[in-house]
TORKOL-4160 file (C-alpha; in steps of 0.2 Angstrom, whole numbers, padded with zeros to 4 digits, m for minus):
133
<pt num="1" X="m0400" Y="0143" Z="m0132"/>
<pt num="2" X="m0386" Y="0154" Z="m0128"/>
<pt num="3" X="m0379" Y="0150" Z="m0145"/>
<pt num="4" X="m0395" Y="0154" Z="m0153"/>
<pt num="5" X="m0396" Y="0169" Z="m0145"/>
<pt num="6" X="m0381" Y="0175" Z="m0150"/>
<pt num="7" X="m0384" Y="0171" Z="m0167"/>
<pt num="8" X="m0398" Y="0181" Z="m0166"/>
<pt num="9" X="m0390" Y="0195" Z="m0159"/>
<pt num="10" X="m0379" Y="0195" Z="m0175"/>
<pt num="11" X="m0395" Y="0197" Z="m0186"/>
<pt num="12" X="m0400" Y="0211" Z="m0175"/>
<pt num="13" X="m0385" Y="0220" Z="m0175"/>
<pt num="14" X="m0385" Y="0221" Z="m0193"/>
<pt num="15" X="m0402" Y="0225" Z="m0195"/>
<pt num="16" X="m0397" Y="0240" Z="m0181"/>
<pt num="17" X="m0382" Y="0247" Z="m0186"/>
<pt num="18" X="m0387" Y="0260" Z="m0198"/>
<pt num="19" X="m0397" Y="0266" Z="m0185"/>
<pt num="20" X="m0381" Y="0273" Z="m0176"/>
<pt num="21" X="m0382" Y="0290" Z="m0183"/>
<pt num="22" X="m0397" Y="0293" Z="m0177"/>
<pt num="23" X="m0403" Y="0302" Z="m0162"/>
<pt num="24" X="m0409" Y="0288" Z="m0151"/>
<pt num="25" X="m0427" Y="0288" Z="m0145"/>
<pt num="26" X="m0433" Y="0276" Z="m0132"/>
<pt num="27" X="m0452" Y="0279" Z="m0138"/>
<pt num="28" X="m0451" Y="0273" Z="m0153"/>
<pt num="29" X="m0444" Y="0259" Z="m0166"/>
<pt num="30" X="m0425" Y="0266" Z="m0172"/>
<pt num="31" X="m0430" Y="0262" Z="m0189"/>
<pt num="32" X="m0445" Y="0272" Z="m0191"/>
<pt num="33" X="m0434" Y="0288" Z="m0188"/>
<pt num="34" X="m0421" Y="0282" Z="m0201"/>
<pt num="35" X="m0429" Y="0287" Z="m0220"/>
<pt num="36" X="m0414" Y="0286" Z="m0230"/>
<pt num="37" X="m0411" Y="0271" Z="m0241"/>
<pt num="38" X="m0402" Y="0258" Z="m0232"/>
<pt num="39" X="m0394" Y="0250" Z="m0247"/>
<pt num="40" X="m0392" Y="0231" Z="m0248"/>
<pt num="41" X="m0387" Y="0217" Z="m0236"/>
<pt num="42" X="m0381" Y="0202" Z="m0239"/>
<pt num="43" X="m0389" Y="0187" Z="m0230"/>
<pt num="44" X="m0382" Y="0168" Z="m0231"/>
<pt num="45" X="m0395" Y="0156" Z="m0228"/>
<pt num="46" X="m0386" Y="0138" Z="m0224"/>
<pt num="47" X="m0400" Y="0130" Z="m0233"/>
<pt num="48" X="m0396" Y="0123" Z="m0250"/>
<pt num="49" X="m0415" Y="0120" Z="m0253"/>
<pt num="50" X="m0420" Y="0136" Z="m0251"/>
<pt num="51" X="m0427" Y="0144" Z="m0269"/>
<pt num="52" X="m0434" Y="0162" Z="m0272"/>
<pt num="53" X="m0430" Y="0181" Z="m0273"/>
<pt num="54" X="m0430" Y="0193" Z="m0260"/>
<pt num="55" X="m0444" Y="0206" Z="m0263"/>
<pt num="56" X="m0455" Y="0195" Z="m0273"/>
<pt num="57" X="m0465" Y="0187" Z="m0263"/>
<pt num="58" X="m0477" Y="0197" Z="m0251"/>
<pt num="59" X="m0467" Y="0194" Z="m0234"/>
<pt num="60" X="m0450" Y="0201" Z="m0240"/>
<pt num="61" X="m0459" Y="0213" Z="m0251"/>
<pt num="62" X="m0465" Y="0222" Z="m0236"/>
<pt num="63" X="m0449" Y="0219" Z="m0225"/>
<pt num="64" X="m0442" Y="0229" Z="m0240"/>
<pt num="65" X="m0452" Y="0243" Z="m0240"/>
<pt num="66" X="m0454" Y="0245" Z="m0222"/>
<pt num="67" X="m0435" Y="0244" Z="m0218"/>
<pt num="68" X="m0428" Y="0249" Z="m0234"/>
<pt num="69" X="m0414" Y="0236" Z="m0235"/>
<pt num="70" X="m0415" Y="0227" Z="m0253"/>
<pt num="71" X="m0405" Y="0208" Z="m0247"/>
<pt num="72" X="m0396" Y="0198" Z="m0258"/>
<pt num="73" X="m0399" Y="0182" Z="m0253"/>
<pt num="74" X="m0386" Y="0169" Z="m0252"/>
<pt num="75" X="m0389" Y="0150" Z="m0253"/>
<pt num="76" X="m0376" Y="0138" Z="m0256"/>
<pt num="77" X="m0376" Y="0126" Z="m0272"/>
<pt num="78" X="m0370" Y="0111" Z="m0265"/>
<pt num="79" X="m0363" Y="0107" Z="m0247"/>
<pt num="80" X="m0370" Y="0119" Z="m0235"/>
<pt num="81" X="m0353" Y="0117" Z="m0224"/>
<pt num="82" X="m0342" Y="0118" Z="m0236"/>
<pt num="83" X="m0347" Y="0136" Z="m0242"/>
<pt num="84" X="m0349" Y="0142" Z="m0225"/>
<pt num="85" X="m0332" Y="0136" Z="m0220"/>
<pt num="86" X="m0325" Y="0144" Z="m0237"/>
<pt num="87" X="m0333" Y="0159" Z="m0232"/>
<pt num="88" X="m0325" Y="0159" Z="m0213"/>
<pt num="89" X="m0309" Y="0155" Z="m0219"/>
<pt num="90" X="m0308" Y="0168" Z="m0234"/>
<pt num="91" X="m0315" Y="0181" Z="m0219"/>
<pt num="92" X="m0327" Y="0185" Z="m0234"/>
<pt num="93" X="m0345" Y="0184" Z="m0223"/>
<pt num="94" X="m0360" Y="0191" Z="m0229"/>
<pt num="95" X="m0368" Y="0204" Z="m0216"/>
<pt num="96" X="m0381" Y="0189" Z="m0209"/>
<pt num="97" X="m0380" Y="0172" Z="m0206"/>
<pt num="98" X="m0394" Y="0161" Z="m0205"/>
<pt num="99" X="m0389" Y="0143" Z="m0198"/>
<pt num="100" X="m0394" Y="0130" Z="m0186"/>
<pt num="101" X="m0387" Y="0131" Z="m0165"/>
<pt num="102" X="m0381" Y="0114" Z="m0168"/>
<pt num="103" X="m0369" Y="0118" Z="m0183"/>
<pt num="104" X="m0350" Y="0117" Z="m0179"/>
<pt num="105" X="m0347" Y="0133" Z="m0187"/>
<pt num="106" X="m0358" Y="0143" Z="m0172"/>
<pt num="107" X="m0344" Y="0139" Z="m0162"/>
<pt num="108" X="m0332" Y="0143" Z="m0174"/>
<pt num="109" X="m0341" Y="0160" Z="m0177"/>
<pt num="110" X="m0343" Y="0165" Z="m0158"/>
<pt num="111" X="m0325" Y="0160" Z="m0155"/>
<pt num="112" X="m0317" Y="0172" Z="m0168"/>
<pt num="113" X="m0328" Y="0183" Z="m0158"/>
<pt num="114" X="m0341" Y="0187" Z="m0175"/>
<pt num="115" X="m0356" Y="0186" Z="m0164"/>
<pt num="116" X="m0364" Y="0201" Z="m0156"/>
<pt num="117" X="m0374" Y="0202" Z="m0141"/>
<pt num="118" X="m0391" Y="0208" Z="m0148"/>
<pt num="119" X="m0396" Y="0216" Z="m0128"/>
<pt num="120" X="m0380" Y="0228" Z="m0131"/>
<pt num="121" X="m0383" Y="0233" Z="m0149"/>
<pt num="122" X="m0401" Y="0237" Z="m0143"/>
<pt num="123" X="m0396" Y="0246" Z="m0128"/>
<pt num="124" X="m0386" Y="0256" Z="m0139"/>
<pt num="125" X="m0394" Y="0257" Z="m0156"/>
<pt num="126" X="m0412" Y="0256" Z="m0152"/>
<pt num="127" X="m0419" Y="0257" Z="m0134"/>
<pt num="128" X="m0436" Y="0254" Z="m0141"/>
<pt num="129" X="m0431" Y="0235" Z="m0144"/>
<pt num="130" X="m0432" Y="0231" Z="m0126"/>
<pt num="131" X="m0448" Y="0236" Z="m0121"/>
<pt num="132" X="m0456" Y="0230" Z="m0137"/>
<pt num="133" X="m0449" Y="0211" Z="m0134"/>
């Protein structure tokens, strides 16, 4: 359970970082205060069977509209473990990584201090996040 929480923390860390320069308001989600174009996030899905393009289906199009982020989804063409291990070894990691808590790379990412605690990031960058849980 702790590992899963840490992975969620990494995801939220990436989404919360652009709000760091904004004034923090505990009464409103930080993303609502930040109206600038956020750019592109890279998101690795450790699932070789995933297809589709971010922003083309209604769910991801809505997320893009509301957050201002465009997302470049990276999916391994073959062996998931090989692709992720290569990215870790090359220190060429995407902004967000989605993988199962049982994957051995979770421990590698935690040991390398590449996973951030969601609660601490939320406290610093978006205090509204805690009460909205």
